[in-house]
Structure formats: structure tokens, C-alpha cells
PyMOL CGO cylinders between C-alpha atoms (Angstrom):
from pymol import cmd
from pymol.cgo import CYLINDER

trace = [
    CYLINDER, -0.03, 0.15, 0.21, 1.24, 3.38, -0.85, 0.3, 1, 1, 1, 1, 1, 1,
    CYLINDER, 1.24, 3.38, -0.85, 1.40, 5.83, 2.09, 0.3, 1, 1, 1, 1, 1, 1,
    CYLINDER, 1.40, 5.83, 2.09, 1.63, 10.06, 1.42, 0.3, 1, 1, 1, 1, 1, 1,
    CYLINDER, 1.63, 10.06, 1.42, 3.38, 11.83, 3.68, 0.3, 1, 1, 1, 1, 1, 1,
    CYLINDER, 3.38, 11.83, 3.68, 0.25, 14.19, 5.29, 0.3, 1, 1, 1, 1, 1, 1,
    CYLINDER, 0.25, 14.19, 5.29, 1.90, 17.36, 4.00, 0.3, 1, 1, 1, 1, 1, 1,
    CYLINDER, 1.90, 17.36, 4.00, 1.06, 15.78, 0.37, 0.3, 1, 1, 1, 1, 1, 1,
    CYLINDER, 1.06, 15.78, 0.37, -2.36, 14.02, 0.99, 0.3, 1, 1, 1, 1, 1, 1,
    CYLINDER, -2.36, 14.02, 0.99, -3.35, 17.60, 2.23, 0.3, 1, 1, 1, 1, 1, 1,
    CYLINDER, -3.35, 17.60, 2.23, -2.07, 19.27, -0.60, 0.3, 1, 1, 1, 1, 1, 1,
    CYLINDER, -2.07, 19.27, -0.60, -4.11, 16.45, -2.93, 0.3, 1, 1, 1, 1, 1, 1,
    CYLINDER, -4.11, 16.45, -2.93, -7.00, 17.27, -0.98, 0.3, 1, 1, 1, 1, 1, 1,
    CYLINDER, -7.00, 17.27, -0.98, -6.91, 21.06, -1.16, 0.3, 1, 1, 1, 1, 1, 1,
    CYLINDER, -6.91, 21.06, -1.16, -6.53, 21.09, -4.90, 0.3, 1, 1, 1, 1, 1, 1,
    CYLINDER, -6.53, 21.09, -4.90, -9.52, 18.59, -5.20, 0.3, 1, 1, 1, 1, 1, 1,
    CYLINDER, -9.52, 18.59, -5.20, -11.36, 20.94, -3.03, 0.3, 1, 1, 1, 1, 1, 1,
    CYLINDER, -11.36, 20.94, -3.03, -10.51, 24.03, -5.25, 0.3, 1, 1, 1, 1, 1, 1,
    CYLINDER, -10.51, 24.03, -5.25, -11.37, 21.86, -8.70, 0.3, 1, 1, 1, 1, 1, 1,
    CYLINDER, -11.37, 21.86, -8.70, -15.06, 21.39, -7.08, 0.3, 1, 1, 1, 1, 1, 1,
    CYLINDER, -15.06, 21.39, -7.08, -15.77, 24.90, -6.18, 0.3, 1, 1, 1, 1, 1, 1,
    CYLINDER, -15.77, 24.90, -6.18, -14.76, 26.11, -9.41, 0.3, 1, 1, 1, 1, 1, 1,
    CYLINDER, -14.76, 26.11, -9.41, -16.51, 24.10, -11.30, 0.3, 1, 1, 1, 1, 1, 1,
    CYLINDER, -16.51, 24.10, -11.30, -19.76, 24.98, -8.61, 0.3, 1, 1, 1, 1, 1, 1,
    CYLINDER, -19.76, 24.98, -8.61, -18.72, 28.70, -8.96, 0.3, 1, 1, 1, 1, 1, 1,
    CYLINDER, -18.72, 28.70, -8.96, -18.77, 28.23, -13.08, 0.3, 1, 1, 1, 1, 1, 1,
    CYLINDER, -18.77, 28.23, -13.08, -22.01, 26.88, -13.49, 0.3, 1, 1, 1, 1, 1, 1,
    CYLINDER, -22.01, 26.88, -13.49, -23.11, 29.08, -10.79, 0.3, 1, 1, 1, 1, 1, 1,
    CYLINDER, -23.11, 29.08, -10.79, -22.36, 32.36, -12.80, 0.3, 1, 1, 1, 1, 1, 1,
    CYLINDER, -22.36, 32.36, -12.80, -23.60, 30.40, -16.16, 0.3, 1, 1, 1, 1, 1, 1,
    CYLINDER, -23.60, 30.40, -16.16, -27.08, 29.41, -14.80, 0.3, 1, 1, 1, 1, 1, 1,
    CYLINDER, -27.08, 29.41, -14.80, -27.23, 33.35, -13.16, 0.3, 1, 1, 1, 1, 1, 1,
    CYLINDER, -27.23, 33.35, -13.16, -25.81, 35.48, -15.75, 0.3, 1, 1, 1, 1, 1, 1,
    CYLINDER, -25.81, 35.48, -15.75, -26.16, 34.12, -19.41, 0.3, 1, 1, 1, 1, 1, 1,
    CYLINDER, -26.16, 34.12, -19.41, -28.28, 35.17, -22.25, 0.3, 1, 1, 1, 1, 1, 1,
    CYLINDER, -28.28, 35.17, -22.25, -30.06, 33.24, -24.53, 0.3, 1, 1, 1, 1, 1, 1,
    CYLINDER, -30.06, 33.24, -24.53, -27.26, 32.16, -26.96, 0.3, 1, 1, 1, 1, 1, 1,
    CYLINDER, -27.26, 32.16, -26.96, -24.99, 31.16, -24.55, 0.3, 1, 1, 1, 1, 1, 1,
    CYLINDER, -24.99, 31.16, -24.55, -28.03, 28.64, -23.25, 0.3, 1, 1, 1, 1, 1, 1,
    CYLINDER, -28.03, 28.64, -23.25, -28.61, 27.71, -26.81, 0.3, 1, 1, 1, 1, 1, 1,
    CYLINDER, -28.61, 27.71, -26.81, -24.95, 26.97, -27.46, 0.3, 1, 1, 1, 1, 1, 1,
    CYLINDER, -24.95, 26.97, -27.46, -24.50, 24.73, -23.98, 0.3, 1, 1, 1, 1, 1, 1,
    CYLINDER, -24.50, 24.73, -23.98, -27.33, 22.76, -24.09, 0.3, 1, 1, 1, 1, 1, 1,
    CYLINDER, -27.33, 22.76, -24.09, -28.03, 19.47, -26.67, 0.3, 1, 1, 1, 1, 1, 1,
    CYLINDER, -28.03, 19.47, -26.67, -32.15, 20.01, -25.05, 0.3, 1, 1, 1, 1, 1, 1,
    CYLINDER, -32.15, 20.01, -25.05, -33.89, 23.04, -24.19, 0.3, 1, 1, 1, 1, 1, 1,
    CYLINDER, -33.89, 23.04, -24.19, -36.89, 23.95, -22.74, 0.3, 1, 1, 1, 1, 1, 1,
    CYLINDER, -36.89, 23.95, -22.74, -39.60, 25.79, -20.20, 0.3, 1, 1, 1, 1, 1, 1,
    CYLINDER, -39.60, 25.79, -20.20, -41.13, 23.50, -17.94, 0.3, 1, 1, 1, 1, 1, 1,
    CYLINDER, -41.13, 23.50, -17.94, -43.93, 23.89, -15.10, 0.3, 1, 1, 1, 1, 1, 1,
    CYLINDER, -43.93, 23.89, -15.10, -42.53, 21.95, -11.64, 0.3, 1, 1, 1, 1, 1, 1,
    CYLINDER, -42.53, 21.95, -11.64, -44.74, 19.05, -11.18, 0.3, 1, 1, 1, 1, 1, 1,
    CYLINDER, -44.74, 19.05, -11.18, -43.00, 17.35, -8.56, 0.3, 1, 1, 1, 1, 1, 1,
    CYLINDER, -43.00, 17.35, -8.56, -39.68, 17.62, -6.21, 0.3, 1, 1, 1, 1, 1, 1,
    CYLINDER, -39.68, 17.62, -6.21, -38.93, 14.88, -4.39, 0.3, 1, 1, 1, 1, 1, 1,
    CYLINDER, -38.93, 14.88, -4.39, -35.15, 13.94, -2.06, 0.3, 1, 1, 1, 1, 1, 1,
    CYLINDER, -35.15, 13.94, -2.06, -32.79, 10.92, -2.91, 0.3, 1, 1, 1, 1, 1, 1,
    CYLINDER, -32.79, 10.92, -2.91, -30.94, 11.23, 0.66, 0.3, 1, 1, 1, 1, 1, 1,
    CYLINDER, -30.94, 11.23, 0.66, -28.58, 8.55, -0.49, 0.3, 1, 1, 1, 1, 1, 1,
    CYLINDER, -28.58, 8.55, -0.49, -27.37, 10.23, -3.47, 0.3, 1, 1, 1, 1, 1, 1,
    CYLINDER, -27.37, 10.23, -3.47, -27.80, 13.72, -1.89, 0.3, 1, 1, 1, 1, 1, 1,
    CYLINDER, -27.80, 13.72, -1.89, -30.07, 14.70, -5.25, 0.3, 1, 1, 1, 1, 1, 1,
    CYLINDER, -30.07, 14.70, -5.25, -33.24, 16.72, -5.98, 0.3, 1, 1, 1, 1, 1, 1,
    CYLINDER, -33.24, 16.72, -5.98, -35.68, 14.24, -8.22, 0.3, 1, 1, 1, 1, 1, 1,
    CYLINDER, -35.68, 14.24, -8.22, -37.60, 17.11, -9.94, 0.3, 1, 1, 1, 1, 1, 1,
    CYLINDER, -37.60, 17.11, -9.94, -40.01, 16.22, -12.38, 0.3, 1, 1, 1, 1, 1, 1,
    CYLINDER, -40.01, 16.22, -12.38, -41.23, 18.94, -14.97, 0.3, 1, 1, 1, 1, 1, 1,
    CYLINDER, -41.23, 18.94, -14.97, -44.14, 19.24, -17.94, 0.3, 1, 1, 1, 1, 1, 1,
    CYLINDER, -44.14, 19.24, -17.94, -42.40, 20.56, -20.91, 0.3, 1, 1, 1, 1, 1, 1,
    CYLINDER, -42.40, 20.56, -20.91, -44.31, 23.24, -22.47, 0.3, 1, 1, 1, 1, 1, 1,
    CYLINDER, -44.31, 23.24, -22.47, -41.68, 24.92, -24.47, 0.3, 1, 1, 1, 1, 1, 1,
    CYLINDER, -41.68, 24.92, -24.47, -39.10, 23.37, -26.37, 0.3, 1, 1, 1, 1, 1, 1,
    CYLINDER, -39.10, 23.37, -26.37, -36.88, 25.42, -27.13, 0.3, 1, 1, 1, 1, 1, 1,
    CYLINDER, -36.88, 25.42, -27.13, -34.10, 23.73, -28.29, 0.3, 1, 1, 1, 1, 1, 1,
    CYLINDER, -34.10, 23.73, -28.29, -34.12, 19.82, -28.94, 0.3, 1, 1, 1, 1, 1, 1,
    CYLINDER, -34.12, 19.82, -28.94, -36.41, 16.92, -28.99, 0.3, 1, 1, 1, 1, 1, 1,
    CYLINDER, -36.41, 16.92, -28.99, -40.25, 17.38, -27.93, 0.3, 1, 1, 1, 1, 1, 1,
    CYLINDER, -40.25, 17.38, -27.93, -41.47, 16.12, -25.12, 0.3, 1, 1, 1, 1, 1, 1,
    CYLINDER, -41.47, 16.12, -25.12, -43.94, 16.11, -22.94, 0.3, 1, 1, 1, 1, 1, 1,
    CYLINDER, -43.94, 16.11, -22.94, -41.77, 15.32, -19.52, 0.3, 1, 1, 1, 1, 1, 1,
    CYLINDER, -41.77, 15.32, -19.52, -38.82, 14.80, -17.73, 0.3, 1, 1, 1, 1, 1, 1,
    CYLINDER, -38.82, 14.80, -17.73, -37.47, 13.38, -14.45, 0.3, 1, 1, 1, 1, 1, 1,
    CYLINDER, -37.47, 13.38, -14.45, -34.16, 15.72, -13.64, 0.3, 1, 1, 1, 1, 1, 1,
    CYLINDER, -34.16, 15.72, -13.64, -31.80, 14.58, -11.18, 0.3, 1, 1, 1, 1, 1, 1,
    CYLINDER, -31.80, 14.58, -11.18, -30.22, 17.45, -9.69, 0.3, 1, 1, 1, 1, 1, 1,
    CYLINDER, -30.22, 17.45, -9.69, -26.92, 17.51, -6.98, 0.3, 1, 1, 1, 1, 1, 1,
    CYLINDER, -26.92, 17.51, -6.98, -28.81, 19.50, -3.97, 0.3, 1, 1, 1, 1, 1, 1,
    CYLINDER, -28.81, 19.50, -3.97, -25.74, 21.53, -2.94, 0.3, 1, 1, 1, 1, 1, 1,
    CYLINDER, -25.74, 21.53, -2.94, -26.84, 23.03, -6.32, 0.3, 1, 1, 1, 1, 1, 1,
    CYLINDER, -26.84, 23.03, -6.32, -29.10, 25.19, -4.65, 0.3, 1, 1, 1, 1, 1, 1,
    CYLINDER, -29.10, 25.19, -4.65, -27.35, 26.88, -1.84, 0.3, 1, 1, 1, 1, 1, 1,
    CYLINDER, -27.35, 26.88, -1.84, -24.01, 26.68, -3.56, 0.3, 1, 1, 1, 1, 1, 1,
    CYLINDER, -24.01, 26.68, -3.56, -25.43, 29.29, -6.39, 0.3, 1, 1, 1, 1, 1, 1,
    CYLINDER, -25.43, 29.29, -6.39, -27.91, 31.14, -4.11, 0.3, 1, 1, 1, 1, 1, 1,
    CYLINDER, -27.91, 31.14, -4.11, -30.92, 29.47, -6.18, 0.3, 1, 1, 1, 1, 1, 1,
    CYLINDER, -30.92, 29.47, -6.18, -33.94, 28.49, -4.61, 0.3, 1, 1, 1, 1, 1, 1,
    CYLINDER, -33.94, 28.49, -4.61, -35.13, 24.54, -5.12, 0.3, 1, 1, 1, 1, 1, 1,
    CYLINDER, -35.13, 24.54, -5.12, -38.40, 24.67, -7.43, 0.3, 1, 1, 1, 1, 1, 1,
    CYLINDER, -38.40, 24.67, -7.43, -41.38, 24.66, -5.60, 0.3, 1, 1, 1, 1, 1, 1,
    CYLINDER, -41.38, 24.66, -5.60, -43.90, 22.82, -7.14, 0.3, 1, 1, 1, 1, 1, 1,
    CYLINDER, -43.90, 22.82, -7.14, -45.80, 25.08, -9.88, 0.3, 1, 1, 1, 1, 1, 1,
    CYLINDER, -45.80, 25.08, -9.88, -42.78, 27.17, -10.40, 0.3, 1, 1, 1, 1, 1, 1,
    CYLINDER, -42.78, 27.17, -10.40, -41.89, 27.66, -13.69, 0.3, 1, 1, 1, 1, 1, 1,
    CYLINDER, -41.89, 27.66, -13.69, -38.92, 27.06, -14.92, 0.3, 1, 1, 1, 1, 1, 1,
    CYLINDER, -38.92, 27.06, -14.92, -35.85, 27.67, -17.73, 0.3, 1, 1, 1, 1, 1, 1,
    CYLINDER, -35.85, 27.67, -17.73, -34.23, 23.47, -18.25, 0.3, 1, 1, 1, 1, 1, 1,
    CYLINDER, -34.23, 23.47, -18.25, -30.86, 22.90, -19.56, 0.3, 1, 1, 1, 1, 1, 1,
    CYLINDER, -30.86, 22.90, -19.56, -29.45, 19.48, -20.26, 0.3, 1, 1, 1, 1, 1, 1,
    CYLINDER, -29.45, 19.48, -20.26, -25.85, 19.36, -21.82, 0.3, 1, 1, 1, 1, 1, 1,
    CYLINDER, -25.85, 19.36, -21.82, -24.24, 16.10, -23.99, 0.3, 1, 1, 1, 1, 1, 1,
    CYLINDER, -24.24, 16.10, -23.99, -22.70, 15.40, -20.54, 0.3, 1, 1, 1, 1, 1, 1,
    CYLINDER, -22.70, 15.40, -20.54, -25.97, 14.65, -18.77, 0.3, 1, 1, 1, 1, 1, 1,
    CYLINDER, -25.97, 14.65, -18.77, -24.93, 18.38, -16.74, 0.3, 1, 1, 1, 1, 1, 1,
    CYLINDER, -24.93, 18.38, -16.74, -28.60, 19.85, -16.03, 0.3, 1, 1, 1, 1, 1, 1,
    CYLINDER, -28.60, 19.85, -16.03, -29.54, 23.23, -14.89, 0.3, 1, 1, 1, 1, 1, 1,
    CYLINDER, -29.54, 23.23, -14.89, -32.37, 24.71, -13.73, 0.3, 1, 1, 1, 1, 1, 1,
    CYLINDER, -32.37, 24.71, -13.73, -33.13, 28.20, -13.08, 0.3, 1, 1, 1, 1, 1, 1,
    CYLINDER, -33.13, 28.20, -13.08, -36.49, 30.64, -12.61, 0.3, 1, 1, 1, 1, 1, 1,
    CYLINDER, -36.49, 30.64, -12.61, -38.30, 31.36, -15.87, 0.3, 1, 1, 1, 1, 1, 1,
    CYLINDER, -38.30, 31.36, -15.87, -39.95, 34.90, -16.45, 0.3, 1, 1, 1, 1, 1, 1,
    CYLINDER, -39.95, 34.90, -16.45, -42.13, 35.58, -19.44, 0.3, 1, 1, 1, 1, 1, 1,
    CYLINDER, -42.13, 35.58, -19.44, -39.52, 38.51, -20.69, 0.3, 1, 1, 1, 1, 1, 1,
    CYLINDER, -39.52, 38.51, -20.69, -36.54, 35.44, -20.61, 0.3, 1, 1, 1, 1, 1, 1,
    CYLINDER, -36.54, 35.44, -20.61, -38.94, 33.40, -22.76, 0.3, 1, 1, 1, 1, 1, 1,
    CYLINDER, -38.94, 33.40, -22.76, -39.21, 35.88, -25.18, 0.3, 1, 1, 1, 1, 1, 1,
    CYLINDER, -39.21, 35.88, -25.18, -35.45, 36.51, -25.66, 0.3, 1, 1, 1, 1, 1, 1,
    CYLINDER, -35.45, 36.51, -25.66, -34.95, 32.67, -25.86, 0.3, 1, 1, 1, 1, 1, 1,
    CYLINDER, -34.95, 32.67, -25.86, -37.73, 32.27, -29.09, 0.3, 1, 1, 1, 1, 1, 1,
    CYLINDER, -37.73, 32.27, -29.09, -36.24, 35.30, -30.46, 0.3, 1, 1, 1, 1, 1, 1,
    CYLINDER, -36.24, 35.30, -30.46, -33.04, 33.87, -30.36, 0.3, 1, 1, 1, 1, 1, 1,
    CYLINDER, -33.04, 33.87, -30.36, -34.68, 30.79, -31.91, 0.3, 1, 1, 1, 1, 1, 1,
    CYLINDER, -34.68, 30.79, -31.91, -35.73, 31.99, -34.29, 0.3, 1, 1, 1, 1, 1, 1,
    CYLINDER, -35.73, 31.99, -34.29, -32.34, 33.89, -35.45, 0.3, 1, 1, 1, 1, 1, 1,
    CYLINDER, -32.34, 33.89, -35.45, -31.09, 30.99, -35.65, 0.3, 1, 1, 1, 1, 1, 1,
    CYLINDER, -31.09, 30.99, -35.65, -33.68, 28.88, -37.51, 0.3, 1, 1, 1, 1, 1, 1,
    CYLINDER, -33.68, 28.88, -37.51, -32.80, 32.03, -40.57, 0.3, 1, 1, 1, 1, 1, 1,
    CYLINDER, -32.80, 32.03, -40.57, -28.82, 32.01, -39.87, 0.3, 1, 1, 1, 1, 1, 1,
    CYLINDER, -28.82, 32.01, -39.87, -27.93, 28.06, -38.67, 0.3, 1, 1, 1, 1, 1, 1,
    CYLINDER, -27.93, 28.06, -38.67, -24.13, 29.54, -38.56, 0.3, 1, 1, 1, 1, 1, 1,
    CYLINDER, -24.13, 29.54, -38.56, -24.47, 32.16, -35.72, 0.3, 1, 1, 1, 1, 1, 1,
    CYLINDER, -24.47, 32.16, -35.72, -24.82, 28.71, -32.98, 0.3, 1, 1, 1, 1, 1, 1,
    CYLINDER, -24.82, 28.71, -32.98, -21.69, 27.13, -32.56, 0.3, 1, 1, 1, 1, 1, 1,
    CYLINDER, -21.69, 27.13, -32.56, -21.44, 23.26, -32.43, 0.3, 1, 1, 1, 1, 1, 1,
    CYLINDER, -21.44, 23.26, -32.43, -20.72, 23.03, -28.47, 0.3, 1, 1, 1, 1, 1, 1,
    CYLINDER, -20.72, 23.03, -28.47, -21.62, 19.86, -28.68, 0.3, 1, 1, 1, 1, 1, 1,
    CYLINDER, -21.62, 19.86, -28.68, -18.08, 18.74, -29.69, 0.3, 1, 1, 1, 1, 1, 1,
    CYLINDER, -18.08, 18.74, -29.69, -16.74, 20.14, -26.46, 0.3, 1, 1, 1, 1, 1, 1,
    CYLINDER, -16.74, 20.14, -26.46, -19.44, 19.43, -23.79, 0.3, 1, 1, 1, 1, 1, 1,
    CYLINDER, -19.44, 19.43, -23.79, -18.32, 22.36, -22.43, 0.3, 1, 1, 1, 1, 1, 1,
    CYLINDER, -18.32, 22.36, -22.43, -19.79, 25.46, -20.53, 0.3, 1, 1, 1, 1, 1, 1,
    CYLINDER, -19.79, 25.46, -20.53, -18.91, 28.96, -22.53, 0.3, 1, 1, 1, 1, 1, 1,
    CYLINDER, -18.91, 28.96, -22.53, -17.98, 31.31, -20.35, 0.3, 1, 1, 1, 1, 1, 1,
    CYLINDER, -17.98, 31.31, -20.35, -20.67, 33.94, -19.54, 0.3, 1, 1, 1, 1, 1, 1,
]
cmd.load_cgo(trace, "trace")
């Protein structure tokens, strides 16, 4: 068995925590401050939905959120979706866990990352306008599916 000195172990642990924190911080900025074109770039599925159920999977530290799809902006049409969101996302990003009846924007990327944020009528209109712009000029959206990474806001 390999034994590491305490200082090396602490160093490796600090790096792991920093990487996790940096990733979540980036996701939080993305979730709160992103323009419609970046949502379209990051997501392979992007839709407006109403929350129909919120449950917790305590063993996996997940919130299991079921939604009824109201409008699809990008990706396959669907009637409903069940999302698994790490429960630490809400506190880390200063977002509220949605309640039943909340209207939300759901974004899923090819890496199975899920972001779910409150959705207003005015932001819905911005998403529609960007979708129309993309339909008339498909070169507007770079293909983010190749990298699977989140864009910087």
C-alpha cells in the first residue's frame, strides 16, 4: 500500500476541493447570468417547464424534479422530464429549490449536466427570438456538442 506524507495528502485534497469549488462557481455564474445564445450553445436540450414534483434522494444527495414541458426551444419535443440535480447546487449558486408549480428553464448538455433556473415571461421571449434568429441563420450557433463544456458568460 502506498503511503503519502500528511502534507502531500493535504495538498491533493486541497486541489480536489478547489477544482470542485471552481466548477460549481462557474456553473453558478452560468446559471444566473447567461444570455440566450449561450444557453443554446451549451445545451443539447433546452425547454420551458412547470414543476410537477420535487423529491429528495438523500442517499445520492440529489433532488429529483419532475416537470411538464411547456415549450421546447432546442432538442427533441417531450411532454415531461424527470431531472436529477445535485442538492448542493441550490445553496452553492444561491438559487432556490423550485417548488411545485414553478415555471423554469431546463437545460441539459451532452455530458448529462442539468441546470434548472426560474424562467420569466420576458426571458422566454428572448429565448424565442434567439431561436428564430438561429432558424434563419444556422451559422449563429457554434457547435458546443463537440467540447461539451460550458461557455464563459
